[in-house]
DRENTORLUM-784113 format. One record per residue: residue number from 1; x, y, z of N, C-alpha, C in turn. Coordinates in steps of 0.001 Angstrom, whole numbers, padded with zeros to 6 digits, m for minus. Last residue first. Layout:
N
R   num     neast    nnorth       nup    caeast   canorth      caup     ceast    cnorth       cup
R   NUM         X         Y         Z         X         Y         Z         X         Y         Z
...
//
This chain:
157
R   num     neast    nnorth       nup    caeast   canorth      caup     ceast    cnorth       cup
R   157    115194    053312   m186266    116666    053270   m186234    117220    052746   m187532
R   156    112495    055426   m185454    113041    054405   m186355    114564    054479   m186319
R   155    111887    056020   m181963    112096    056467   m183340    112717    055346   m184169
R   154    109964    053161   m182484    109968    054619   m182619    110972    055169   m181614
R   153    109279    050172   m184214    110147    050887   m183279    110007    052378   m183553
R   152    107442    047121   m184666    107671    048544   m184946    108519    049147   m183836
R   151    107523    044449   m183989    106983    044811   m185300    107244    046268   m185666
R   150    109110    041879   m182435    109040    043340   m182451    108655    043760   m183864
R   149    107321    038990   m181505    108189    039667   m182467    107993    041171   m182362
R   148    106841    035995   m179807    106765    037452   m179737    107788    038052   m180689
R   147    105491    033280   m181722    106518    033836   m180834    106402    035356   m180875
R   146    103311    032765   m183300    103628    031807   m182248    104741    032261   m181324
R   145    102827    034846   m185000    103406    033630   m185577    103790    032595   m184515
R   144    101890    036958   m183481    101013    036387   m184496    101527    035048   m185011
R   143    102395    038761   m181212    102691    037322   m181247    101749    036633   m182232
R   142    104084    041912   m181082    102914    041098   m181391    103339    039634   m181483
R   141    105105    045104   m179971    105334    043665   m180006    104020    042937   m180244
R   140    106635    048137   m180523    105361    047433   m180640    105657    045957   m180846
R   139    108364    050544   m178588    108404    049339   m179416    107018    048707   m179390
R   138    109649    053884   m178193    108612    052864   m178049    108852    051706   m179007
R   137    110938    056674   m176360    111132    055625   m177364    110103    054526   m177116
R   136    109430    059756   m175768    109701    058426   m175227    109873    057445   m176388
R   135    108641    062280   m176635    110047    061900   m176743    110411    060546   m176168
R   134    106018    062829   m176722    106756    063439   m175607    108219    063009   m175592
R   133    105207    061225   m178775    105157    062673   m178979    105907    063435   m177901
R   132    105307    058784   m177523    106330    059081   m178534    106359    060571   m178844
R   131    103060    059168   m175773    104403    058892   m175261    105479    059233   m176282
R   130    100910    059717   m177544    101233    060621   m176441    102663    060413   m175958
R   129    100948    057486   m179295    101127    058853   m179812    101545    059821   m178704
R   128    100512    055391   m177428    101703    055400   m178282    101977    056828   m178758
R   127    097971    056121   m176462    099116    056102   m175550    100424    056143   m176339
R   126    096479    055775   m178804    096557    057108   m178201    097741    057188   m177233
R   125    096792    053020   m179107    097314    053923   m180139    097453    055339   m179601
R   124    095434    052183   m176804    096867    051889   m176956    097492    052796   m178011
R   123    092802    053023   m177399    093522    053595   m176245    095027    053376   m176375
R   122    092292    051377   m179638    092240    052840   m179777    093006    053504   m178631
R   121    092444    048878   m178395    093391    049211   m179464    093439    050725   m179660
R   120    090270    049060   m176668    091619    048885   m176117    092675    049243   m177151
R   119    088150    049204   m178482    088421    050341   m177601    089826    050262   m177012
R   118    088292    046619   m179652    088523    047818   m180462    088855    049026   m179596
R   117    089757    043809   m178600    088883    044864   m178073    089204    046167   m178804
R   116    091692    042130   m179381    090337    041787   m179815    089313    042819   m179358
R   115    094050    042937   m178225    093852    043227   m179632    092481    042873   m180157
R   114    094515    044355   m175215    093765    043271   m175849    093444    043645   m177288
R   113    097788    045372   m174103    096408    045650   m174514    095826    044489   m175307
R   112    100224    046645   m171978    099622    045425   m172507    098172    045725   m172866
R   111    103196    048152   m171750    101787    048483   m171916    101150    047311   m172648
R   110    105949    048493   m169666    105206    047593   m170553    103743    048020   m170565
R   109    109058    049732   m168940    107649    050100   m169061    106990    049186   m170080
R   108    111876    050019   m166856    111124    049172   m167790    109650    049576   m167748
R   107    112968    051958   m165185    113845    051236   m166111    113086    050461   m167177
R   106    111637    055303   m164627    111744    053869   m164370    112598    053202   m165442
R   105    111530    057971   m165406    111976    057658   m164048    112180    056168   m163778
R   104    110477    058260   m167901    111814    058809   m167670    112388    058372   m166333
R   103    107960    057234   m167594    108891    056522   m168479    110317    057008   m168269
R   102    106833    059259   m166033    107091    057937   m165448    108104    057170   m166280
R   101    106631    061268   m167962    107493    061480   m166794    107816    060148   m166119
R   100    104714    060258   m169646    106085    060344   m170148    107057    060540   m168985
R    99    102455    058052   m167876    102938    059364   m168305    104368    059278   m168830
R    98    099626    056080   m168188    101088    056069   m168094    101556    057424   m168600
R    97    096527    054592   m167177    097357    055736   m167529    098839    055512   m167296
R    96    095286    051598   m168619    095642    052368   m167424    096640    053452   m167808
R    95    094480    049929   m170650    094469    051361   m170905    094758    052206   m169681
R    94    094851    047329   m169622    093498    047838   m169880    093434    049345   m170116
R    93    097860    047820   m167690    096850    046962   m168312    095594    047766   m168630
R    92    101305    048372   m167433    099973    048977   m167479    099025    048078   m168267
R    91    103957    047894   m165404    103173    047190   m166418    101760    047749   m166347
R    90    107055    049176   m164613    105619    049440   m164563    104963    048700   m165720
R    89    109946    048618   m162732    109151    048221   m163898    107689    048545   m163635
R    88    110907    049352   m160393    111747    049703   m161535    111047    049375   m162834
R    87    108933    050614   m157646    109175    049708   m158773    110157    050261   m159795
R    86    108520    051065   m154701    109555    051697   m155540    109898    050832   m156754
R    85    106436    050290   m153132    107462    049276   m153395    108563    049784   m154323
R    84    104723    052559   m152954    105509    052135   m151794    106582    051100   m152084
R    83    104963    054980   m155597    104413    053735   m155069    105312    053184   m153970
R    82    106059    057151   m156807    105452    057364   m155491    104885    056089   m154882
R    81    106879    056359   m159287    107931    056757   m158350    107382    057002   m156947
R    80    104474    056026   m160603    105218    054831   m160188    106287    055176   m159163
R    79    101881    058224   m159500    103118    057990   m160260    103889    056795   m159703
R    78    098614    056960   m159323    099740    057500   m158565    101014    057225   m159357
R    77    096260    056137   m160513    097280    056744   m161362    098397    057410   m160562
R    76    095313    052851   m159323    095151    054299   m159431    096293    054849   m160267
R    75    095676    050201   m158776    094581    050584   m159669    094323    052078   m159653
R    74    098216    047594   m158486    097621    048890   m158140    096531    049242   m159145
R    73    100147    045122   m157154    099026    045346   m158065    098277    046591   m157614
R    72    103582    044687   m157012    102435    045307   m156353    101367    045608   m157394
R    71    106146    042523   m156438    105203    042957   m157474    103941    043438   m156769
R    70    107517    042458   m154021    108285    042458   m155265    107429    042903   m156452
R    69    106637    044376   m151228    106129    043526   m152308    107034    043595   m153534
R    68    107343    046112   m149243    108181    044929   m149421    107756    044068   m150611
R    67    105373    048042   m149247    106751    048461   m149548    107664    047268   m149814
R    66    103058    046637   m148405    103198    047113   m149788    104640    047435   m150154
R    65    102166    045414   m146087    103530    045152   m146538    103773    045612   m147973
R    64    099495    045856   m145486    100497    046380   m144559    101940    046229   m145047
R    63    097790    046813   m148574    098139    045905   m147487    099236    046489   m146614
R    62    097426    048359   m150756    096579    048632   m149607    096858    047730   m148427
R    61    097652    046289   m153658    097940    047536   m152943    096953    047715   m151793
R    60    098190    042799   m153504    097321    043912   m153874    097685    045137   m153049
R    59    101345    041212   m154311    100240    041541   m153427    099429    042686   m153990
R    58    103718    038544   m154948    103005    039767   m155287    101930    040027   m154240
R    57    105915    036205   m156273    105553    036961   m155080    104919    038292   m155475
R    56    105029    033588   m158073    105390    034985   m158312    104966    035781   m157088
R    55    105804    030304   m158594    105417    031273   m157572    105929    032641   m157965
R    54    104325    027898   m160864    105426    028637   m160267    104897    029638   m159258
R    53    101355    028487   m162725    102456    027605   m162349    103597    028448   m161800
R    52    098554    030367   m161325    099543    029995   m162328    100595    029042   m161796
R    51    096967    031274   m159295    096619    029986   m159900    097666    029506   m160896
R    50    097928    033761   m158623    098054    032698   m157628    097770    031331   m158228
R    49    097228    035191   m160903    098652    035004   m160589    098851    033897   m159559
R    48    094423    035180   m160690    095079    034486   m161803    096555    034219   m161503
R    47    094052    036807   m158420    093625    035401   m158402    094322    034602   m159503
R    46    095087    039240   m159461    095685    038609   m158282    095324    037124   m158225
R    45    093220    039770   m161441    094614    039511   m161829    095335    038796   m160687
R    44    091010    040264   m159773    090986    039151   m160724    092385    038770   m161179
R    43    091921    042550   m158516    091637    041373   m157694    091575    040126   m158573
R    42    091992    044224   m160701    093266    043804   m160131    093081    042644   m159155
R    41    089254    044597   m161138    090086    043993   m162186    091376    043453   m161586
R    40    088522    045881   m158744    087940    044577   m159086    088786    043863   m160140
R    39    089916    048298   m158922    090281    047344   m157881    089748    045953   m158219
R    38    090836    049282   m162265    089885    049162   m161156    090382    048131   m160144
R    37    092840    049389   m164122    091907    050513   m164083    090884    050413   m162961
R    36    096236    048570   m163123    094978    048346   m163825    094065    049539   m163651
R    35    099646    048059   m163044    098584    049054   m162890    097383    048689   m163761
R    34    102047    046589   m161254    101108    046256   m162319    099898    047155   m162093
R    33    105359    047194   m160547    103995    047652   m160281    103168    047258   m161492
R    32    108211    045437   m159338    107220    045665   m160387    105956    046273   m159801
R    31    111776    045584   m158911    110433    045432   m158368    109455    045893   m159443
R    30    114432    043971   m160548    113500    045098   m160546    112216    044726   m159820
R    29    116261    041887   m160878    116300    042686   m159663    115386    043893   m159631
R    28    115933    040227   m162969    117028    041199   m163079    117026    042201   m161923
R    27    113717    038738   m162158    114997    038056   m162383    116165    039027   m162456
R    26    111646    040600   m162236    112149    040162   m160934    113511    039491   m161070
R    25    111323    040717   m165030    111735    041902   m164278    112314    041518   m162924
R    24    110494    038119   m165606    111731    038631   m166211    112231    039870   m165475
R    23    108058    038007   m164110    109194    037135   m163806    110503    037648   m164361
R    22    106427    039878   m165457    106783    040069   m164044    108036    039265   m163716
R    21    106299    038658   m167999    106819    040021   m167841    107252    040288   m166404
R    20    105181    036148   m167299    106487    036221   m167974    107095    037606   m167779
R    19    102688    036809   m166206    103699    036161   m165362    105097    036208   m165979
R    18    101496    038032   m168609    101814    038796   m167402    102829    038101   m166496
R    17    100953    036058   m170610    102047    037018   m170754    102458    037664   m169438
R    16    098810    034477   m169804    100003    033842   m170348    101195    034770   m170410
R    15    096857    036219   m168994    097353    035251   m168006    098592    034515   m168496
R    14    096196    037468   m171369    096983    038200   m170379    097606    037239   m169374
R    13    096511    035008   m174017    095767    035758   m173005    096720    036485   m172052
R    12    097356    035215   m177353    097899    034890   m176035    097096    035674   m175008
R    11    096521    036212   m179707    096239    034797   m179452    096861    034301   m178154
R    10    096812    039008   m179019    095894    038524   m180052    095530    037071   m179783
R     9    097980    041764   m177418    097477    040412   m177170    096482    040037   m178262
R     8    100695    043605   m177835    099387    043442   m178468    098943    041993   m178293
R     7    102576    045589   m175871    102323    044177   m176151    100869    044008   m176588
R     6    104942    048069   m176076    103517    047799   m176247    103339    046341   m176657
R     5    107253    049512   m174111    107030    048299   m174907    105538    047982   m174905
R     4    109062    052341   m173940    107688    051864   m173765    107475    050677   m174695
R     3    112130    052337   m172375    111487    052224   m173679    110086    051697   m173395
R     2    112978    054506   m169659    112457    053247   m170191    112017    053408   m171638
R     1    115929    056092   m168683    114613    056208   m169275    114214    054868   m169884
//
């Protein structure tokens, strides 16, 4: 079962964090699904990943080689276990849906939200309550002091 890791973007843009999260998962042998809320949004993420430094192998869902993609960009709520690349890591953006059942089936779960968007913060809090209420362990991470710090853990240890 994955621990749901909530990443609160305040002074780091998504373009700075997403390649790190994908890269760390790929380094330990996990395929990745990055779930957004629309095809247009994920096309933008795709462009950003290609412009970044280094090479992160990835592709948009719907291509002929989805099953082979180390990182697959998706925009629907198909369970991670049903995605063609069989990801071990799910990264949810922009309030994209995540279920407690998915957290039980994958090794790594990251929920990334924009701290400057009030609606995004409200959605992230609702996701935290839903997941922890269903028994999923969760961590809240923020980068206010220049480095990522774990600010909260559920259940408290």
